[in-house]
PDB file of N, CA, C, O and CB in Angstrom:
ATOM      1  N   MET A   1       1.197  -1.291   0.233  1.00  0.00           N
ATOM      2  CA  MET A   1      -0.106   0.069  -0.390  1.00  0.00           C
ATOM      3  C   MET A   1       1.041   1.190  -0.274  1.00  0.00           C
ATOM      4  O   MET A   1       2.207   1.006   0.074  1.00  0.00           O
ATOM      5  CB  MET A   1      -1.965   0.564   0.953  1.00  0.00           C
ATOM      6  N   THR A   2       0.353   2.541  -0.694  1.00  0.00           N
ATOM      7  CA  THR A   2       1.403   3.201  -0.850  1.00  0.00           C
ATOM      8  C   THR A   2       1.437   4.005   0.136  1.00  0.00           C
ATOM      9  O   THR A   2       0.820   3.549   1.098  1.00  0.00           O
ATOM     10  CB  THR A   2       1.528   3.748  -1.951  1.00  0.00           C
ATOM     11  N   ASP A   3       1.911   5.050   0.319  1.00  0.00           N
ATOM     12  CA  ASP A   3       1.307   6.468   1.656  1.00  0.00           C
ATOM     13  C   ASP A   3       0.278   7.242   1.353  1.00  0.00           C
ATOM     14  O   ASP A   3      -0.408   7.841   2.181  1.00  0.00           O
ATOM     15  CB  ASP A   3       2.373   7.763   2.000  1.00  0.00           C
ATOM     16  N   ALA A   4       0.128   7.260   0.100  1.00  0.00           N
ATOM     17  CA  ALA A   4      -1.100   7.690  -0.011  1.00  0.00           C
ATOM     18  C   ALA A   4      -2.113   7.673   0.052  1.00  0.00           C
ATOM     19  O   ALA A   4      -2.960   8.506   0.374  1.00  0.00           O
ATOM     20  CB  ALA A   4      -1.265   7.833  -0.373  1.00  0.00           C
ATOM     21  N   GLU A   5      -2.144   6.116  -0.440  1.00  0.00           N
ATOM     22  CA  GLU A   5      -3.639   5.256  -0.013  1.00  0.00           C
ATOM     23  C   GLU A   5      -3.810   5.032   1.409  1.00  0.00           C
ATOM     24  O   GLU A   5      -4.975   4.999   1.807  1.00  0.00           O
ATOM     25  CB  GLU A   5      -3.738   3.691  -0.648  1.00  0.00           C
ATOM     26  N   LEU A   6      -2.443   4.797   2.651  1.00  0.00           N
ATOM     27  CA  LEU A   6      -2.560   4.878   3.279  1.00  0.00           C
ATOM     28  C   LEU A   6      -3.139   5.877   4.056  1.00  0.00           C
ATOM     29  O   LEU A   6      -3.973   5.726   4.948  1.00  0.00           O
ATOM     30  CB  LEU A   6      -1.984   4.543   3.257  1.00  0.00           C
ATOM     31  N   ALA A   7      -2.742   6.694   3.736  1.00  0.00           N
ATOM     32  CA  ALA A   7      -3.336   8.236   4.377  1.00  0.00           C
ATOM     33  C   ALA A   7      -5.034   8.143   3.818  1.00  0.00           C
ATOM     34  O   ALA A   7      -5.973   8.332   4.592  1.00  0.00           O
ATOM     35  CB  ALA A   7      -2.289   9.989   3.486  1.00  0.00           C
ATOM     36  N   THR A   8      -5.138   7.954   2.957  1.00  0.00           N
ATOM     37  CA  THR A   8      -6.876   7.962   2.513  1.00  0.00           C
ATOM     38  C   THR A   8      -7.174   6.865   3.325  1.00  0.00           C
ATOM     39  O   THR A   8      -8.279   7.116   3.807  1.00  0.00           O
ATOM     40  CB  THR A   8      -7.422   7.661   0.710  1.00  0.00           C
ATOM     41  N   LEU A   9      -6.594   5.263   3.933  1.00  0.00           N
ATOM     42  CA  LEU A   9      -7.892   4.580   4.351  1.00  0.00           C
ATOM     43  C   LEU A   9      -7.759   5.234   5.906  1.00  0.00           C
ATOM     44  O   LEU A   9      -8.530   4.724   6.718  1.00  0.00           O
ATOM     45  CB  LEU A   9      -7.924   2.629   4.189  1.00  0.00           C
ATOM     46  N   HIS A  10      -6.788   6.406   6.468  1.00  0.00           N
ATOM     47  CA  HIS A  10      -6.622   6.720   7.681  1.00  0.00           C
ATOM     48  C   HIS A  10      -7.719   7.759   7.498  1.00  0.00           C
ATOM     49  O   HIS A  10      -8.659   7.804   8.292  1.00  0.00           O
ATOM     50  CB  HIS A  10      -5.167   7.095   8.168  1.00  0.00           C
ATOM     51  N   SER A  11      -7.656   8.288   6.846  1.00  0.00           N
ATOM     52  CA  SER A  11      -8.988   9.358   7.132  1.00  0.00           C
ATOM     53  C   SER A  11     -10.121   9.094   6.874  1.00  0.00           C
ATOM     54  O   SER A  11     -11.117   9.604   7.386  1.00  0.00           O
ATOM     55  CB  SER A  11      -9.016  10.498   6.525  1.00  0.00           C
ATOM     56  N   ASN A  12     -10.077   8.173   5.957  1.00  0.00           N
ATOM     57  CA  ASN A  12     -11.554   7.421   5.949  1.00  0.00           C
ATOM     58  C   ASN A  12     -12.279   6.400   7.039  1.00  0.00           C
ATOM     59  O   ASN A  12     -13.431   5.970   7.080  1.00  0.00           O
ATOM     60  CB  ASN A  12     -11.519   6.603   4.794  1.00  0.00           C
ATOM     61  N   SER A  13     -11.003   6.163   8.007  1.00  0.00           N
ATOM     62  CA  SER A  13     -11.669   5.633   9.105  1.00  0.00           C
ATOM     63  C   SER A  13     -11.589   6.894   9.970  1.00  0.00           C
ATOM     64  O   SER A  13     -12.267   6.628  10.962  1.00  0.00           O
ATOM     65  CB  SER A  13     -11.017   4.263   9.725  1.00  0.00           C
ATOM     66  N   LYS A  14     -11.278   7.683  10.047  1.00  0.00           N
ATOM     67  CA  LYS A  14     -11.676   8.334  11.268  1.00  0.00           C
ATOM     68  C   LYS A  14     -13.042   9.080  10.771  1.00  0.00           C
ATOM     69  O   LYS A  14     -13.963   9.380  11.532  1.00  0.00           O
ATOM     70  CB  LYS A  14     -10.443   9.387  11.885  1.00  0.00           C
ATOM     71  N   ARG A  15     -13.018   9.319   9.421  1.00  0.00           N
ATOM     72  CA  ARG A  15     -14.404   9.999   9.106  1.00  0.00           C
ATOM     73  C   ARG A  15     -15.527   8.878   9.545  1.00  0.00           C
ATOM     74  O   ARG A  15     -16.634   9.261   9.921  1.00  0.00           O
ATOM     75  CB  ARG A  15     -14.552  10.431   7.338  1.00  0.00           C
ATOM     76  N   LEU A  16     -15.243   7.666   9.492  1.00  0.00           N
ATOM     77  CA  LEU A  16     -16.036   6.779   9.455  1.00  0.00           C
ATOM     78  C   LEU A  16     -16.284   6.682  11.214  1.00  0.00           C
ATOM     79  O   LEU A  16     -17.450   6.367  11.450  1.00  0.00           O
ATOM     80  CB  LEU A  16     -15.440   5.509   8.567  1.00  0.00           C
ATOM     81  N   MET A  17     -15.672   6.831  12.134  1.00  0.00           N
ATOM     82  CA  MET A  17     -15.624   6.588  13.528  1.00  0.00           C
ATOM     83  C   MET A  17     -16.993   7.812  13.747  1.00  0.00           C
ATOM     84  O   MET A  17     -18.146   7.567  14.101  1.00  0.00           O
ATOM     85  CB  MET A  17     -13.832   6.906  14.360  1.00  0.00           C
ATOM     86  N   ASP A  18     -16.482   8.928  13.457  1.00  0.00           N
ATOM     87  CA  ASP A  18     -17.568  10.099  13.563  1.00  0.00           C
ATOM     88  C   ASP A  18     -18.914   9.557  13.051  1.00  0.00           C
ATOM     89  O   ASP A  18     -19.920   9.555  13.761  1.00  0.00           O
ATOM     90  CB  ASP A  18     -17.140  11.465  12.637  1.00  0.00           C
ATOM     91  N   ALA A  19     -18.889   9.085  11.760  1.00  0.00           N
ATOM     92  CA  ALA A  19     -20.522   9.345  10.710  1.00  0.00           C
ATOM     93  C   ALA A  19     -20.911   8.158  10.337  1.00  0.00           C
ATOM     94  O   ALA A  19     -21.792   7.908   9.515  1.00  0.00           O
ATOM     95  CB  ALA A  19     -20.457  10.252   9.126  1.00  0.00           C
ATOM     96  N   GLY A  20     -20.101   7.227  11.082  1.00  0.00           N
ATOM     97  CA  GLY A  20     -20.525   5.237   9.960  1.00  0.00           C
ATOM     98  C   GLY A  20     -21.291   5.259  10.993  1.00  0.00           C
ATOM     99  O   GLY A  20     -21.282   6.020  11.961  1.00  0.00           O
ATOM    100  N   THR A  21     -22.465   3.719  10.547  1.00  0.00           N
ATOM    101  CA  THR A  21     -22.987   3.046  11.322  1.00  0.00           C
ATOM    102  C   THR A  21     -22.557   2.376  12.543  1.00  0.00           C
ATOM    103  O   THR A  21     -21.347   2.596  12.603  1.00  0.00           O
ATOM    104  CB  THR A  21     -23.339   2.461  10.729  1.00  0.00           C
ATOM    105  N   ALA A  22     -22.848   1.789  13.385  1.00  0.00           N
ATOM    106  CA  ALA A  22     -22.712   1.013  14.599  1.00  0.00           C
ATOM    107  C   ALA A  22     -21.180   0.106  13.838  1.00  0.00           C
ATOM    108  O   ALA A  22     -20.008   0.143  14.212  1.00  0.00           O
ATOM    109  CB  ALA A  22     -24.448  -0.081  15.080  1.00  0.00           C
ATOM    110  N   ALA A  23     -21.665  -0.468  12.949  1.00  0.00           N
ATOM    111  CA  ALA A  23     -20.589  -1.734  12.335  1.00  0.00           C
ATOM    112  C   ALA A  23     -19.656  -0.920  11.794  1.00  0.00           C
ATOM    113  O   ALA A  23     -18.558  -1.331  12.171  1.00  0.00           O
ATOM    114  CB  ALA A  23     -21.172  -2.898  11.079  1.00  0.00           C
ATOM    115  N   GLN A  24     -19.512   0.288  10.910  1.00  0.00           N
ATOM    116  CA  GLN A  24     -18.422   1.055  10.424  1.00  0.00           C
ATOM    117  C   GLN A  24     -17.822   1.418  11.575  1.00  0.00           C
ATOM    118  O   GLN A  24     -16.905   0.616  11.758  1.00  0.00           O
ATOM    119  CB  GLN A  24     -18.744   2.197   9.562  1.00  0.00           C
ATOM    120  N   GLN A  25     -17.862   2.207  12.444  1.00  0.00           N
ATOM    121  CA  GLN A  25     -17.461   2.790  13.491  1.00  0.00           C
ATOM    122  C   GLN A  25     -16.521   1.655  14.616  1.00  0.00           C
ATOM    123  O   GLN A  25     -15.449   1.921  15.159  1.00  0.00           O
ATOM    124  CB  GLN A  25     -18.816   3.424  14.063  1.00  0.00           C
ATOM    125  N   LYS A  26     -17.296   0.394  14.731  1.00  0.00           N
ATOM    126  CA  LYS A  26     -16.452  -0.551  15.481  1.00  0.00           C
ATOM    127  C   LYS A  26     -15.434  -1.231  14.275  1.00  0.00           C
ATOM    128  O   LYS A  26     -14.676  -2.059  14.780  1.00  0.00           O
ATOM    129  CB  LYS A  26     -17.484  -1.758  16.332  1.00  0.00           C
ATOM    130  N   ALA A  27     -15.333  -1.141  13.474  1.00  0.00           N
ATOM    131  CA  ALA A  27     -14.698  -1.870  12.061  1.00  0.00           C
ATOM    132  C   ALA A  27     -13.270  -0.737  12.626  1.00  0.00           C
ATOM    133  O   ALA A  27     -12.349  -1.031  13.389  1.00  0.00           O
ATOM    134  CB  ALA A  27     -15.803  -1.511   9.928  1.00  0.00           C
ATOM    135  N   ALA A  28     -13.548   0.618  11.902  1.00  0.00           N
ATOM    136  CA  ALA A  28     -12.701   1.621  11.764  1.00  0.00           C
ATOM    137  C   ALA A  28     -11.934   1.938  13.310  1.00  0.00           C
ATOM    138  O   ALA A  28     -10.708   2.041  13.333  1.00  0.00           O
ATOM    139  CB  ALA A  28     -13.564   2.844  11.141  1.00  0.00           C
ATOM    140  N   GLU A  29     -12.612   2.061  14.384  1.00  0.00           N
ATOM    141  CA  GLU A  29     -11.994   1.867  15.571  1.00  0.00           C
ATOM    142  C   GLU A  29     -10.698   0.348  15.627  1.00  0.00           C
ATOM    143  O   GLU A  29      -9.636   0.384  16.248  1.00  0.00           O
ATOM    144  CB  GLU A  29     -13.387   1.701  16.616  1.00  0.00           C
ATOM    145  N   ALA A  30     -11.012  -0.381  15.121  1.00  0.00           N
ATOM    146  CA  ALA A  30     -10.436  -1.285  15.463  1.00  0.00           C
ATOM    147  C   ALA A  30      -9.253  -1.239  14.459  1.00  0.00           C
ATOM    148  O   ALA A  30      -8.365  -2.078  14.614  1.00  0.00           O
ATOM    149  CB  ALA A  30     -11.269  -2.397  15.560  1.00  0.00           C
ATOM    150  N   LEU A  31      -9.128  -0.158  13.235  1.00  0.00           N
ATOM    151  CA  LEU A  31      -8.162  -0.269  12.491  1.00  0.00           C
ATOM    152  C   LEU A  31      -7.085   0.744  12.720  1.00  0.00           C
ATOM    153  O   LEU A  31      -5.867   0.592  12.634  1.00  0.00           O
ATOM    154  CB  LEU A  31      -8.621  -0.283  11.304  1.00  0.00           C
ATOM    155  N   ILE A  32      -7.786   1.822  13.035  1.00  0.00           N
ATOM    156  CA  ILE A  32      -6.965   3.478  13.369  1.00  0.00           C
ATOM    157  C   ILE A  32      -5.933   2.710  14.117  1.00  0.00           C
ATOM    158  O   ILE A  32      -4.869   2.671  13.499  1.00  0.00           O
ATOM    159  CB  ILE A  32      -7.928   4.990  14.518  1.00  0.00           C
ATOM    160  N   PRO A  33      -5.920   2.023  15.375  1.00  0.00           N
ATOM    161  CA  PRO A  33      -4.176   1.879  15.956  1.00  0.00           C
ATOM    162  C   PRO A  33      -3.095   1.463  14.898  1.00  0.00           C
ATOM    163  O   PRO A  33      -2.113   2.188  14.743  1.00  0.00           O
ATOM    164  CB  PRO A  33      -4.001   0.580  17.190  1.00  0.00           C
ATOM    165  N   SER A  34      -3.248   0.319  14.170  1.00  0.00           N
ATOM    166  CA  SER A  34      -2.779  -0.093  13.361  1.00  0.00           C
ATOM    167  C   SER A  34      -2.210   0.707  12.321  1.00  0.00           C
ATOM    168  O   SER A  34      -1.055   0.716  11.895  1.00  0.00           O
ATOM    169  CB  SER A  34      -3.447  -0.777  13.109  1.00  0.00           C
ATOM    170  N   ILE A  35      -3.907   1.844  11.743  1.00  0.00           N
ATOM    171  CA  ILE A  35      -2.827   2.471  10.412  1.00  0.00           C
ATOM    172  C   ILE A  35      -1.824   3.510  11.240  1.00  0.00           C
ATOM    173  O   ILE A  35      -0.605   3.636  11.124  1.00  0.00           O
ATOM    174  CB  ILE A  35      -3.864   3.565   8.921  1.00  0.00           C
ATOM    175  N   THR A  36      -2.755   4.213  12.118  1.00  0.00           N
ATOM    176  CA  THR A  36      -1.248   4.915  12.555  1.00  0.00           C
ATOM    177  C   THR A  36      -0.215   4.245  13.213  1.00  0.00           C
ATOM    178  O   THR A  36       0.901   4.681  12.928  1.00  0.00           O
ATOM    179  CB  THR A  36      -1.390   5.991  13.458  1.00  0.00           C
ATOM    180  N   ALA A  37      -0.240   3.466  13.881  1.00  0.00           N
ATOM    181  CA  ALA A  37       1.343   3.005  13.962  1.00  0.00           C
ATOM    182  C   ALA A  37       2.210   2.993  12.917  1.00  0.00           C
ATOM    183  O   ALA A  37       3.390   3.293  13.099  1.00  0.00           O
ATOM    184  CB  ALA A  37       1.491   1.743  14.351  1.00  0.00           C
ATOM    185  N   GLU A  38       1.598   2.550  11.347  1.00  0.00           N
ATOM    186  CA  GLU A  38       1.737   2.103  10.084  1.00  0.00           C
ATOM    187  C   GLU A  38       2.587   3.379   9.688  1.00  0.00           C
ATOM    188  O   GLU A  38       3.741   3.413   9.260  1.00  0.00           O
ATOM    189  CB  GLU A  38       0.313   1.753   9.256  1.00  0.00           C
ATOM    190  N   LEU A  39       1.757   4.366   9.932  1.00  0.00           N
ATOM    191  CA  LEU A  39       2.129   6.205   9.323  1.00  0.00           C
ATOM    192  C   LEU A  39       3.427   6.739  10.236  1.00  0.00           C
ATOM    193  O   LEU A  39       4.423   7.392   9.927  1.00  0.00           O
ATOM    194  CB  LEU A  39       0.472   7.620   9.759  1.00  0.00           C
ATOM    195  N   SER A  40       3.075   6.303  11.196  1.00  0.00           N
ATOM    196  CA  SER A  40       4.179   6.720  12.718  1.00  0.00           C
ATOM    197  C   SER A  40       5.419   5.962  11.514  1.00  0.00           C
ATOM    198  O   SER A  40       5.960   6.669  10.664  1.00  0.00           O
ATOM    199  CB  SER A  40       3.755   5.491  15.023  1.00  0.00           C
ATOM    200  N   ALA A  41       5.737   4.342  11.651  1.00  0.00           N
ATOM    201  CA  ALA A  41       6.884   4.229  11.311  1.00  0.00           C
ATOM    202  C   ALA A  41       7.335   4.260   9.855  1.00  0.00           C
ATOM    203  O   ALA A  41       8.500   3.985   9.570  1.00  0.00           O
ATOM    204  CB  ALA A  41       7.190   3.263  11.854  1.00  0.00           C
ATOM    205  N   ARG A  42       6.538   4.551   9.032  1.00  0.00           N
ATOM    206  CA  ARG A  42       6.878   4.873   7.781  1.00  0.00           C
ATOM    207  C   ARG A  42       7.308   6.847   7.684  1.00  0.00           C
ATOM    208  O   ARG A  42       8.030   7.340   6.817  1.00  0.00           O
ATOM    209  CB  ARG A  42       5.418   4.282   6.811  1.00  0.00           C
ATOM    210  N   SER A  43       6.694   7.545   8.700  1.00  0.00           N
ATOM    211  CA  SER A  43       7.353   8.857   8.715  1.00  0.00           C
ATOM    212  C   SER A  43       8.525   8.791   9.073  1.00  0.00           C
ATOM    213  O   SER A  43       9.332   9.426   8.394  1.00  0.00           O
ATOM    214  CB  SER A  43       6.818   9.766   9.452  1.00  0.00           C
ATOM    215  N   GLU A  44       9.019   8.028  10.226  1.00  0.00           N
ATOM    216  CA  GLU A  44      10.585   7.548  11.361  1.00  0.00           C
ATOM    217  C   GLU A  44      11.206   7.308  10.103  1.00  0.00           C
ATOM    218  O   GLU A  44      12.128   8.031   9.727  1.00  0.00           O
ATOM    219  CB  GLU A  44      10.629   5.847  12.732  1.00  0.00           C
ATOM    220  N   ALA A  45      10.678   6.113   9.241  1.00  0.00           N
ATOM    221  CA  ALA A  45      11.606   5.797   8.332  1.00  0.00           C
ATOM    222  C   ALA A  45      12.018   7.163   7.617  1.00  0.00           C
ATOM    223  O   ALA A  45      13.134   7.644   7.816  1.00  0.00           O
ATOM    224  CB  ALA A  45      11.055   4.712   7.388  1.00  0.00           C
ATOM    225  N   VAL A  46      11.140   7.737   6.829  1.00  0.00           N
ATOM    226  CA  VAL A  46      11.685   8.595   5.881  1.00  0.00           C
ATOM    227  C   VAL A  46      12.145   9.833   6.250  1.00  0.00           C
ATOM    228  O   VAL A  46      12.344  10.667   5.366  1.00  0.00           O
ATOM    229  CB  VAL A  46      10.877   8.784   4.980  1.00  0.00           C
ATOM    230  N   ALA A  47      12.428  10.202   7.842  1.00  0.00           N
ATOM    231  CA  ALA A  47      13.108  10.968   8.469  1.00  0.00           C
ATOM    232  C   ALA A  47      14.480  10.389   8.786  1.00  0.00           C
ATOM    233  O   ALA A  47      15.419  11.179   8.686  1.00  0.00           O
ATOM    234  CB  ALA A  47      12.401  11.340   9.496  1.00  0.00           C
ATOM    235  N   ALA A  48      14.786   8.960   9.203  1.00  0.00           N
ATOM    236  CA  ALA A  48      15.933   8.869   9.294  1.00  0.00           C
ATOM    237  C   ALA A  48      16.634   8.491   7.955  1.00  0.00           C
ATOM    238  O   ALA A  48      17.835   8.222   7.982  1.00  0.00           O
ATOM    239  CB  ALA A  48      16.115   8.089  10.286  1.00  0.00           C
ATOM    240  N   GLY A  49      15.861   8.455   6.657  1.00  0.00           N
ATOM    241  CA  GLY A  49      16.646   8.218   5.771  1.00  0.00           C
ATOM    242  C   GLY A  49      17.097   9.744   5.147  1.00  0.00           C
ATOM    243  O   GLY A  49      18.183   9.890   4.584  1.00  0.00           O
ATOM    244  N   LYS A  50      16.121  10.862   5.320  1.00  0.00           N
ATOM    245  CA  LYS A  50      16.560  12.093   5.281  1.00  0.00           C
ATOM    246  C   LYS A  50      17.946  12.574   5.953  1.00  0.00           C
ATOM    247  O   LYS A  50      18.968  12.912   5.356  1.00  0.00           O
ATOM    248  CB  LYS A  50      15.567  12.735   5.768  1.00  0.00           C
ATOM    249  N   ALA A  51      17.698  12.512   7.520  1.00  0.00           N
ATOM    250  CA  ALA A  51      18.919  12.415   8.486  1.00  0.00           C
ATOM    251  C   ALA A  51      20.107  11.644   7.482  1.00  0.00           C
ATOM    252  O   ALA A  51      20.736  12.488   6.844  1.00  0.00           O
ATOM    253  CB  ALA A  51      18.480  11.393  10.061  1.00  0.00           C
ATOM    254  N   GLN A  52      20.376  10.768   7.313  1.00  0.00           N
ATOM    255  CA  GLN A  52      21.474   9.631   6.827  1.00  0.00           C
ATOM    256  C   GLN A  52      21.930  10.817   5.765  1.00  0.00           C
ATOM    257  O   GLN A  52      22.583  11.794   6.129  1.00  0.00           O
ATOM    258  CB  GLN A  52      20.811   7.795   6.064  1.00  0.00           C
ATOM    259  N   ALA A  53      21.503  10.601   4.422  1.00  0.00           N
ATOM    260  CA  ALA A  53      21.334  11.401   3.298  1.00  0.00           C
ATOM    261  C   ALA A  53      22.176  12.492   3.512  1.00  0.00           C
ATOM    262  O   ALA A  53      23.293  12.626   3.013  1.00  0.00           O
ATOM    263  CB  ALA A  53      19.967  11.796   3.043  1.00  0.00           C
ATOM    264  N   LEU A  54      21.459  13.486   4.475  1.00  0.00           N
ATOM    265  CA  LEU A  54      22.413  14.930   4.909  1.00  0.00           C
ATOM    266  C   LEU A  54      23.679  14.687   5.399  1.00  0.00           C
ATOM    267  O   LEU A  54      24.594  15.284   4.832  1.00  0.00           O
ATOM    268  CB  LEU A  54      21.797  15.835   6.090  1.00  0.00           C
ATOM    269  N   ALA A  55      23.981  13.871   6.419  1.00  0.00           N
ATOM    270  CA  ALA A  55      25.173  13.374   7.376  1.00  0.00           C
ATOM    271  C   ALA A  55      26.294  12.797   6.312  1.00  0.00           C
ATOM    272  O   ALA A  55      27.495  12.867   6.572  1.00  0.00           O
ATOM    273  CB  ALA A  55      24.612  12.039   8.571  1.00  0.00           C
ATOM    274  N   LEU A  56      25.788  12.216   5.084  1.00  0.00           N
ATOM    275  CA  LEU A  56      26.331  11.548   4.267  1.00  0.00           C
ATOM    276  C   LEU A  56      26.610  12.660   2.864  1.00  0.00           C
ATOM    277  O   LEU A  56      27.515  12.416   2.066  1.00  0.00           O
ATOM    278  CB  LEU A  56      25.413  10.255   4.100  1.00  0.00           C
ATOM    279  N   ARG A  57      25.882  13.642   2.740  1.00  0.00           N
ATOM    280  CA  ARG A  57      26.736  15.202   1.994  1.00  0.00           C
ATOM    281  C   ARG A  57      27.294  15.455   3.025  1.00  0.00           C
ATOM    282  O   ARG A  57      28.438  15.041   2.840  1.00  0.00           O
ATOM    283  CB  ARG A  57      25.872  16.707   1.394  1.00  0.00           C
ATOM    284  N   ARG A  58      27.221  15.989   4.290  1.00  0.00           N
ATOM    285  CA  ARG A  58      28.475  17.064   5.013  1.00  0.00           C
ATOM    286  C   ARG A  58      29.483  16.106   5.072  1.00  0.00           C
ATOM    287  O   ARG A  58      30.563  16.685   5.191  1.00  0.00           O
ATOM    288  CB  ARG A  58      28.201  17.811   6.723  1.00  0.00           C
ATOM    289  N   ALA A  59      29.623  14.760   5.039  1.00  0.00           N
ATOM    290  CA  ALA A  59      31.106  14.212   5.189  1.00  0.00           C
ATOM    291  C   ALA A  59      31.284  13.915   3.801  1.00  0.00           C
ATOM    292  O   ALA A  59      32.336  13.287   3.682  1.00  0.00           O
ATOM    293  CB  ALA A  59      31.384  12.846   6.223  1.00  0.00           C
ATOM    294  N   ASN A  60      30.745  14.081   2.753  1.00  0.00           N
ATOM    295  CA  ASN A  60      31.106  14.410   1.117  1.00  0.00           C
ATOM    296  C   ASN A  60      32.372  15.740   1.663  1.00  0.00           C
ATOM    297  O   ASN A  60      33.595  15.795   1.540  1.00  0.00           O
ATOM    298  CB  ASN A  60      29.254  15.199  -0.144  1.00  0.00           C
ATOM    299  N   LYS A  61      31.275  16.750   2.332  1.00  0.00           N
ATOM    300  CA  LYS A  61      31.983  17.870   1.645  1.00  0.00           C
ATOM    301  C   LYS A  61      33.128  17.902   2.822  1.00  0.00           C
ATOM    302  O   LYS A  61      33.823  18.801   2.347  1.00  0.00           O
ATOM    303  CB  LYS A  61      30.985  19.433   1.352  1.00  0.00           C
ATOM    304  N   LEU A  62      33.616  17.627   3.715  1.00  0.00           N
ATOM    305  CA  LEU A  62      34.570  17.688   4.599  1.00  0.00           C
ATOM    306  C   LEU A  62      35.629  16.529   4.054  1.00  0.00           C
ATOM    307  O   LEU A  62      36.715  16.373   4.611  1.00  0.00           O
ATOM    308  CB  LEU A  62      33.961  17.502   6.077  1.00  0.00           C
ATOM    309  N   LYS A  63      35.330  15.952   3.230  1.00  0.00           N
ATOM    310  CA  LYS A  63      36.355  14.553   2.614  1.00  0.00           C
ATOM    311  C   LYS A  63      37.851  16.057   1.521  1.00  0.00           C
ATOM    312  O   LYS A  63      37.478  16.889   0.694  1.00  0.00           O
ATOM    313  CB  LYS A  63      34.699  12.828   0.737  1.00  0.00           C
ATOM    314  N   PRO A  64      38.818  15.921   1.824  1.00  0.00           N
ATOM    315  CA  PRO A  64      39.763  16.656   0.943  1.00  0.00           C
ATOM    316  C   PRO A  64      39.359  16.086  -0.123  1.00  0.00           C
ATOM    317  O   PRO A  64      38.826  14.996  -0.329  1.00  0.00           O
ATOM    318  CB  PRO A  64      41.267  16.588   1.161  1.00  0.00           C
ATOM    319  N   SER A  65      39.897  17.564  -1.272  1.00  0.00           N
ATOM    320  CA  SER A  65      39.993  16.882  -2.707  1.00  0.00           C
ATOM    321  C   SER A  65      41.049  15.800  -2.933  1.00  0.00           C
ATOM    322  O   SER A  65      41.762  15.380  -2.022  1.00  0.00           O
ATOM    323  CB  SER A  65      40.292  17.950  -3.759  1.00  0.00           C
ATOM    324  N   PRO A  66      41.099  15.445  -3.978  1.00  0.00           N
ATOM    325  CA  PRO A  66      42.010  14.628  -4.103  1.00  0.00           C
ATOM    326  C   PRO A  66      43.196  15.616  -5.250  1.00  0.00           C
ATOM    327  O   PRO A  66      42.670  16.394  -6.045  1.00  0.00           O
ATOM    328  CB  PRO A  66      41.269  13.107  -4.644  1.00  0.00           C
ATOM    329  N   ALA A  67      44.683  15.492  -5.227  1.00  0.00           N
ATOM    330  CA  ALA A  67      45.501  16.377  -5.401  1.00  0.00           C
ATOM    331  C   ALA A  67      45.394  15.860  -6.744  1.00  0.00           C
ATOM    332  O   ALA A  67      45.328  14.666  -7.037  1.00  0.00           O
ATOM    333  CB  ALA A  67      46.769  16.508  -4.581  1.00  0.00           C
ATOM    334  N   VAL A  68      45.379  17.182  -7.823  1.00  0.00           N
ATOM    335  CA  VAL A  68      45.687  17.584  -8.936  1.00  0.00           C
ATOM    336  C   VAL A  68      47.113  17.015  -9.870  1.00  0.00           C
ATOM    337  O   VAL A  68      47.951  17.916  -9.836  1.00  0.00           O
ATOM    338  CB  VAL A  68      45.678  18.877  -8.628  1.00  0.00           C
ATOM    339  N   ALA A  69      47.493  16.115 -10.471  1.00  0.00           N
ATOM    340  CA  ALA A  69      48.544  16.013 -10.821  1.00  0.00           C
ATOM    341  C   ALA A  69      48.860  17.222 -12.273  1.00  0.00           C
ATOM    342  O   ALA A  69      48.013  17.450 -13.137  1.00  0.00           O
ATOM    343  CB  ALA A  69      48.637  14.478 -10.993  1.00  0.00           C
ATOM    344  N   GLY A  70      49.744  17.623 -12.248  1.00  0.00           N
ATOM    345  CA  GLY A  70      49.980  18.793 -13.549  1.00  0.00           C
ATOM    346  C   GLY A  70      51.351  19.175 -13.825  1.00  0.00           C
ATOM    347  O   GLY A  70      51.598  19.986 -14.718  1.00  0.00           O
TER     348      GLY A  70
END
């Protein structure tokens, strides 16, 4: 499932908790914790990837340039 699809599922579940039938509310209530946990895990993974990429770019800037033979 893509991030966009997961976000849509989360939005729909929240909407059903407020305005759905009793069965829909119960199902949405059961799904929300799992959906929220997955959204959080994906968000943390993206943040970790960005931090790692930033650290790599900074490390590459600090490396000395190879000497140019001439």
